[in-house]
DRENPA-3360 file (N, C-alpha, C; in nm, 2 decimals, always signed):
BEGIN
1 = MRQKLDNK = -4.63/+2.83/+1.58/-4.51/+2.88/+1.66/-4.54/+2.87/+1.81 ~ -4.45/+2.82/+1.88/-4.46/+2.80/+2.03/-4.44/+2.94/+2.10 ~ -4.52/+2.96/+2.20/-4.51/+3.09/+2.27/-4.44/+3.08/+2.40 ~ -4.35/+3.17/+2.43/-4.28/+3.18/+2.55/-4.37/+3.23/+2.66 ~ -4.37/+3.15/+2.77/-4.45/+3.19/+2.89/-4.37/+3.30/+2.97 ~ -4.45/+3.39/+3.03/-4.39/+3.49/+3.12/-4.37/+3.43/+3.26 ~ -4.30/+3.50/+3.35/-4.28/+3.44/+3.48/-4.40/+3.41/+3.56 ~ -4.51/+3.49/+3.55/-4.63/+3.47/+3.62/-4.70/+3.34/+3.57;
9 = QIEKSLSQ = -4.70/+3.32/+3.43/-4.75/+3.20/+3.37/-4.67/+3.07/+3.42 ~ -4.54/+3.09/+3.42/-4.46/+2.97/+3.47/-4.49/+2.94/+3.61 ~ -4.49/+3.03/+3.70/-4.52/+3.01/+3.84/-4.65/+2.94/+3.86 ~ -4.76/+2.99/+3.79/-4.89/+2.93/+3.80/-4.88/+2.78/+3.75 ~ -4.82/+2.76/+3.64/-4.81/+2.62/+3.58/-4.73/+2.53/+3.67 ~ -4.62/+2.58/+3.73/-4.55/+2.50/+3.82/-4.63/+2.45/+3.94 ~ -4.72/+2.54/+3.99/-4.80/+2.51/+4.11/-4.91/+2.40/+4.07 ~ -4.94/+2.39/+3.94/-5.04/+2.29/+3.90/-4.99/+2.15/+3.87;
17 = LSLSWKLD = -4.86/+2.13/+3.87/-4.80/+2.00/+3.84/-4.83/+1.90/+3.95 ~ -4.85/+1.78/+3.92/-4.88/+1.68/+4.02/-4.76/+1.64/+4.11 ~ -4.64/+1.66/+4.05/-4.51/+1.64/+4.13/-4.43/+1.77/+4.11 ~ -4.36/+1.81/+4.21/-4.29/+1.94/+4.20/-4.17/+1.94/+4.11 ~ -4.15/+2.04/+4.03/-4.04/+2.07/+3.95/-3.99/+2.21/+3.99 ~ -3.87/+2.24/+3.95/-3.82/+2.37/+3.99/-3.77/+2.44/+3.86 ~ -3.78/+2.57/+3.86/-3.73/+2.66/+3.75/-3.59/+2.70/+3.79 ~ -3.49/+2.67/+3.71/-3.35/+2.70/+3.74/-3.28/+2.73/+3.61;
25 = DGFLKKTF = -3.23/+2.86/+3.60/-3.15/+2.90/+3.49/-3.22/+2.88/+3.35 ~ -3.35/+2.91/+3.35/-3.43/+2.90/+3.23/-3.47/+2.76/+3.19 ~ -3.46/+2.67/+3.28/-3.50/+2.53/+3.25/-3.60/+2.48/+3.36 ~ -3.69/+2.40/+3.33/-3.77/+2.32/+3.43/-3.68/+2.20/+3.46 ~ -3.66/+2.18/+3.59/-3.57/+2.07/+3.63/-3.64/+1.98/+3.73 ~ -3.61/+1.85/+3.72/-3.66/+1.75/+3.81/-3.57/+1.63/+3.81 ~ -3.55/+1.56/+3.93/-3.48/+1.44/+3.94/-3.58/+1.33/+3.97 ~ -3.59/+1.23/+3.89/-3.67/+1.11/+3.92/-3.58/+1.00/+3.97;
33 = KFKTFENA = -3.62/+0.94/+4.09/-3.54/+0.83/+4.14/-3.63/+0.71/+4.15 ~ -3.59/+0.61/+4.08/-3.67/+0.49/+4.06/-3.63/+0.38/+4.16 ~ -3.71/+0.28/+4.18/-3.68/+0.16/+4.26/-3.56/+0.08/+4.20 ~ -3.57/+0.07/+4.06/-3.47/-0.01/+3.99/-3.42/+0.06/+3.87 ~ -3.31/+0.01/+3.82/-3.26/+0.05/+3.69/-3.36/+0.02/+3.58 ~ -3.42/-0.10/+3.58/-3.52/-0.14/+3.48/-3.64/-0.04/+3.48 ~ -3.68/+0.01/+3.59/-3.79/+0.11/+3.59/-3.75/+0.24/+3.53 ~ -3.62/+0.28/+3.55/-3.57/+0.40/+3.49/-3.57/+0.39/+3.34;
41 = IKFINSVS = -3.54/+0.27/+3.29/-3.53/+0.25/+3.14/-3.68/+0.24/+3.09 ~ -3.77/+0.18/+3.16/-3.91/+0.18/+3.12/-3.96/+0.33/+3.10 ~ -3.92/+0.41/+3.20/-3.96/+0.55/+3.19/-3.90/+0.62/+3.07 ~ -3.78/+0.60/+3.04/-3.71/+0.66/+2.93/-3.78/+0.61/+2.80 ~ -3.81/+0.49/+2.79/-3.88/+0.43/+2.67/-4.02/+0.49/+2.65 ~ -4.09/+0.50/+2.76/-4.23/+0.55/+2.75/-4.23/+0.70/+2.72 ~ -4.15/+0.77/+2.78/-4.14/+0.92/+2.76/-4.09/+0.95/+2.62 ~ -4.00/+0.87/+2.57/-3.94/+0.90/+2.44/-4.05/+0.89/+2.33;
49 = IKCTEFDH = -4.15/+0.81/+2.34/-4.26/+0.80/+2.25/-4.33/+0.93/+2.25 ~ -4.36/+0.98/+2.37/-4.44/+1.11/+2.38/-4.35/+1.22/+2.32 ~ -4.22/+1.22/+2.35/-4.13/+1.33/+2.29/-4.14/+1.33/+2.14 ~ -4.14/+1.21/+2.08/-4.15/+1.20/+1.94/-4.28/+1.26/+1.89 ~ -4.39/+1.23/+1.95/-4.52/+1.28/+1.92/-4.52/+1.43/+1.93 ~ -4.46/+1.49/+2.03/-4.46/+1.63/+2.06/-4.36/+1.70/+1.97 ~ -4.26/+1.63/+1.92/-4.14/+1.68/+1.85/-4.08/+1.78/+1.95 ~ -4.06/+1.73/+2.07/-4.00/+1.81/+2.18/-3.92/+1.72/+2.27;
57 = HPKWTNIY = -3.79/+1.74/+2.28/-3.70/+1.64/+2.35/-3.63/+1.70/+2.46 ~ -3.62/+1.63/+2.57/-3.56/+1.68/+2.70/-3.41/+1.66/+2.69 ~ -3.34/+1.74/+2.78/-3.20/+1.70/+2.81/-3.22/+1.62/+2.94 ~ -3.17/+1.49/+2.93/-3.17/+1.41/+3.04/-3.05/+1.32/+3.06 ~ -3.02/+1.28/+3.18/-2.91/+1.19/+3.20/-2.97/+1.08/+3.29 ~ -2.91/+0.96/+3.28/-2.95/+0.85/+3.35/-2.83/+0.79/+3.42 ~ -2.83/+0.78/+3.55/-2.73/+0.70/+3.63/-2.80/+0.60/+3.71 ~ -2.79/+0.48/+3.68/-2.85/+0.36/+3.75/-3.00/+0.39/+3.76;
65 = NQIDVELN = -3.06/+0.42/+3.87/-3.20/+0.44/+3.89/-3.25/+0.58/+3.90 ~ -3.16/+0.67/+3.86/-3.19/+0.81/+3.87/-3.19/+0.88/+3.73 ~ -3.29/+0.96/+3.70/-3.29/+1.04/+3.58/-3.31/+1.19/+3.61 ~ -3.21/+1.26/+3.57/-3.22/+1.41/+3.58/-3.27/+1.47/+3.45 ~ -3.37/+1.55/+3.46/-3.43/+1.61/+3.34/-3.43/+1.76/+3.34 ~ -3.40/+1.82/+3.23/-3.41/+1.96/+3.20/-3.49/+1.99/+3.08 ~ -3.59/+2.07/+3.10/-3.68/+2.10/+2.98/-3.68/+2.25/+2.96 ~ -3.68/+2.29/+2.83/-3.72/+2.42/+2.78/-3.74/+2.41/+2.63;
73 = THDIDGIS = -3.79/+2.51/+2.58/-3.82/+2.51/+2.43/-3.71/+2.59/+2.36 ~ -3.62/+2.52/+2.30/-3.50/+2.58/+2.25/-3.53/+2.69/+2.14 ~ -3.63/+2.66/+2.06/-3.65/+2.75/+1.95/-3.71/+2.89/+1.99 ~ -3.76/+2.90/+2.11/-3.80/+3.03/+2.17/-3.72/+3.07/+2.28 ~ -3.62/+2.99/+2.32/-3.52/+3.03/+2.42/-3.60/+3.06/+2.55 ~ -3.69/+2.96/+2.59/-3.77/+2.98/+2.71/-3.86/+2.86/+2.74 ~ -3.95/+2.89/+2.83/-4.04/+2.78/+2.87/-4.18/+2.81/+2.80 ~ -4.23/+2.70/+2.74/-4.36/+2.70/+2.68/-4.46/+2.60/+2.74;
81 = KLDFELSE = -4.59/+2.61/+2.70/-4.69/+2.52/+2.75/-4.64/+2.37/+2.72 ~ -4.57/+2.35/+2.61/-4.53/+2.22/+2.58/-4.44/+2.16/+2.68 ~ -4.35/+2.24/+2.75/-4.27/+2.20/+2.85/-4.35/+2.14/+2.97 ~ -4.46/+2.21/+3.00/-4.54/+2.17/+3.11/-4.62/+2.05/+3.08 ~ -4.67/+2.03/+2.95/-4.74/+1.91/+2.91/-4.64/+1.79/+2.92 ~ -4.52/+1.81/+2.88/-4.43/+1.70/+2.88/-4.39/+1.67/+3.03 ~ -4.37/+1.77/+3.11/-4.33/+1.74/+3.25/-4.45/+1.67/+3.32 ~ -4.57/+1.71/+3.30/-4.68/+1.64/+3.36/-4.69/+1.49/+3.31;
89 = FMNITFKK = -4.67/+1.47/+3.18/-4.67/+1.34/+3.13/-4.56/+1.25/+3.20 ~ -4.44/+1.32/+3.22/-4.33/+1.25/+3.30/-4.38/+1.21/+3.44 ~ -4.44/+1.31/+3.51/-4.49/+1.28/+3.64/-4.59/+1.16/+3.64 ~ -4.68/+1.16/+3.55/-4.78/+1.05/+3.55/-4.71/+0.92/+3.52 ~ -4.62/+0.92/+3.42/-4.54/+0.80/+3.38/-4.46/+0.75/+3.50 ~ -4.40/+0.84/+3.57/-4.32/+0.80/+3.69/-4.40/+0.73/+3.79 ~ -4.52/+0.79/+3.83/-4.60/+0.73/+3.93/-4.66/+0.59/+3.88 ~ -4.69/+0.58/+3.76/-4.74/+0.46/+3.70/-4.64/+0.35/+3.71;
97 = IEDE = -4.52/+0.37/+3.67/-4.41/+0.27/+3.67/-4.38/+0.24/+3.82 ~ -4.37/+0.33/+3.90/-4.33/+0.30/+4.04/-4.44/+0.23/+4.12 ~ -4.57/+0.24/+4.08/-4.68/+0.18/+4.14/-4.70/+0.04/+4.09 ~ -4.63/-0.01/+3.99/-4.65/-0.14/+3.93/-4.61/-0.25/+4.03;
% end
């Protein structure tokens, strides 16, 4: 069972991410803006593999080179460690794709 993090745990975890995310209305949120549409699609494809491994899927939208992401753990109605693991994976993937 996934455990819901309290506000103190969430704030600490937010401060440890390599790129900043915000907590808004019970979701971790971030906008990734890529150099190209192709890079945005690479990101989606790479992250989708990790989402399948985690059995944890984001709410995201893609418009051209921008991807807006919202994360939370629906079965606990809150934020879990898994949300932070996935958000950091997204940060790393974003940097890797944009640095190619």
